[in-house]
N, C-alpha and C positions, 0 to 999 in steps of 0.2 A: 241838731239834726237838719235844720233848714240850710245851714251853711254848707254842710256836707252834700246835700242834694244839689245846691247851686253849683258847687265845685264839680260834681260829677257831670252835671249837664253841660257846664262850660268845657270840660274835657271831651265830652262826646261831640260837641259842636266843633271844637278844635280839630279832632281827628277827621271829621267829615269835610270840613273846609280844606284842611291840609290835603286830603285825598283829591279834592277837586283841582287843587293847584298842581299836585305831582302827576296826576293823570292827564293834565292838559285840558280838562274841561273848562277850568278858569285859566284862560290864556294869559301870558305875560302882557302887561299893559292894560288888562281889564280892570275897570273900576268896580269895587264891591261895596254893597250897601247892606246895612243891618236888615232893612225891610225886605229886600229881595232874598237874602239868604234865609231869613226867617220863614219866608214862603216856601223856598226850595226844600229846606230841611224840616219843615213843619215844627218849628220850635219858637219859643218866645224870643224877644230881642235881647233880653238881659244876658243869657248865656252866649248868644251870638256876639254881643259887644265884648264880653270878656275874652272869648276865643280870638277875636280880631286883634285885641291888644296883645295877646300872646304871640300871634303870628307876626305882628308888627315888631315886637321885641326881638324876634328871631331873624328879622330882616327879609322875610318873604313878602311882606306888604309894606308899601311906602306911602306915607301920608302926603297928599297933594293939596295942601292948604284947605280951603273950604270945600273943595270937591270931594274930599274923603280919602279912602284908601285904594291903592292900586296894586295889583299883582306885580311884583318886581320883575323887570326885564333883566334877567341875569346875563351879563356879558361874559364872554370867555375869560376876560381879564379878572372879573370878579371870582369866577370859578377857580382859576389857577391860584389866585391869592388865598382863597379859603383852603384849597387843597394843600398849599405849601404849609400853612399853619397846622393842618391835620398831620402832615408828615413829621412835624416837630413834636406834636403832643401824643398822637395815638400809639406810636411804638412804646413810649414810656408807660402809657396807661395799660397796654397789654402786658408789659413786664410786671407792673404792680398787681394786675388782676390774675396772673398765673397762679393756679392753685387755690384761688378764692371763689371761682364760680362754681355753683352747685353741679354735682354730677348729673342730676336730672335735667337741668337746663342744657348742659352740653350734650347729653344723650339725645334730647329732642332736636337740637340744632343739627347734630350729625345726621340723624335720620331724615330730617327735612331737606338737608343739602343733597343727600344721596337720592332722595325722591325726585328733587328738581333735576339732577343730572340724568335720571332715568327717563325723563320726558323728552320727546322730540321737540326741537326748537321751531318746527313748523308743522302745520296740520293739527288734527284733533288731539287734545290733551296736552298741548304745549304749555309751558309755564306762563302764568299770567304775571303782569308787573306787580300786582298786589302781593302775591305770594313771595316773589323774589324780594320785594322791598321789606316784607315782614321779617324774613330770615335775616336780611342785612341789618335791619334795625335791632333785632334781638341779639345779634352777635356784637356789633359795634357798640350799641347802647349798653348791653350787658357788661362789656369790658369797661366802659366808662363808669358804670354804677359800682363795679367791684374793685375799682382802682383805689378806693378809700379816700377820695377827694371830691366832694359834691360840686365844688366850683369847676374843677377840671371836667367832670362829667357833663355839666351844663354847657360849658364852652364847646366841647366836642359835639354835643347834640345840636347846638345852634349851627355850627359849621357844616355838619352833615346835612341838615335841612337845606342849606343853601346849595350844596353840591349835588344833592339828590335830583334836582331838576334836570341835570345833565346826565349823570351816570349811565344806567343801562338803556335809557331811552336814546341816548346819543351814541352809545357804544355796544350795540347788540353782539358784536364779535367777542366781547369780554365776558359773556355769560358763563360759558363752561369754565374758563380760566379762573373767573372770580369764585365760582363754587368750589373748585379744587383748592385754591389758595385759602379760602375760608375753612375748609376741612383741615388743612395743615395747621392753621392757627388754633382751631378747636383742639387738635391733638396736643399741641404744646401747652395750651391752657390747662387741659385735663391732667397732664403729667407734671404741672408746676414748673415747666422749663421757661422761666422768665426771659432769659436772654434770647432763646429761640423764638419765643412769642413776639418779642420786640423786633427781632430781625425779620420774621415772616410778615409782620404787619408793615414794616418799612418797605419790604419788597413789594407787597401787595399794592400799596399806595404809589410806589414808583411806577409799577406797571400801568396803573390807572392813568397816571400823568403822561407816561410815554404813549399810551393809546390816544389820548386827547391830542398830543402834539402831532402824532402820526396822522390822525384824521384831518387836522388843520392843514398840514403840509400837502395832503392829497387833494384838497379842494382849491 
């Protein structure tokens, strides 16, 4: 029972620290310490320590010798490398997951995506990053989990953590297109159309890559 409690607390700490990183509260290059995070999150240092090890293993934190851990400064080259690997792995994961994801999970994803599309992108009621990221996690993460290969799921999850730092924060123009592409993928998964799910996932990631290249060439 104690072990389960420790694990649950570590996961809670992980999610909260991850949110600090992905929302930009913990800026790239920031040094993070167990003591300071324990104060911010009002938790003991043991789950904080476990959470930091998890984030280090995912490449979001980099150890700087005796100074401790630093939020990784994700270069565009790092992003593109991770995205290239995702382009190789995620279409096949989508093919394998087609027909395996629960109808309830897909129904919830579809409803949430339509809700996000119905909100204005500026002004009151606009989609917040947390909601967008939650739907994105549940779709891509769910595909990995249902592909039938835990190692593949973990690799995809780690790569996605690294690319999420850029994603919609860097490409707000991709919001509506991303939601519609996700809806198409949900439809293929629901109907068990593996080849279509793979094709749609490949196209989705290609569009993300093209947007990044387009943004870089405009700057």
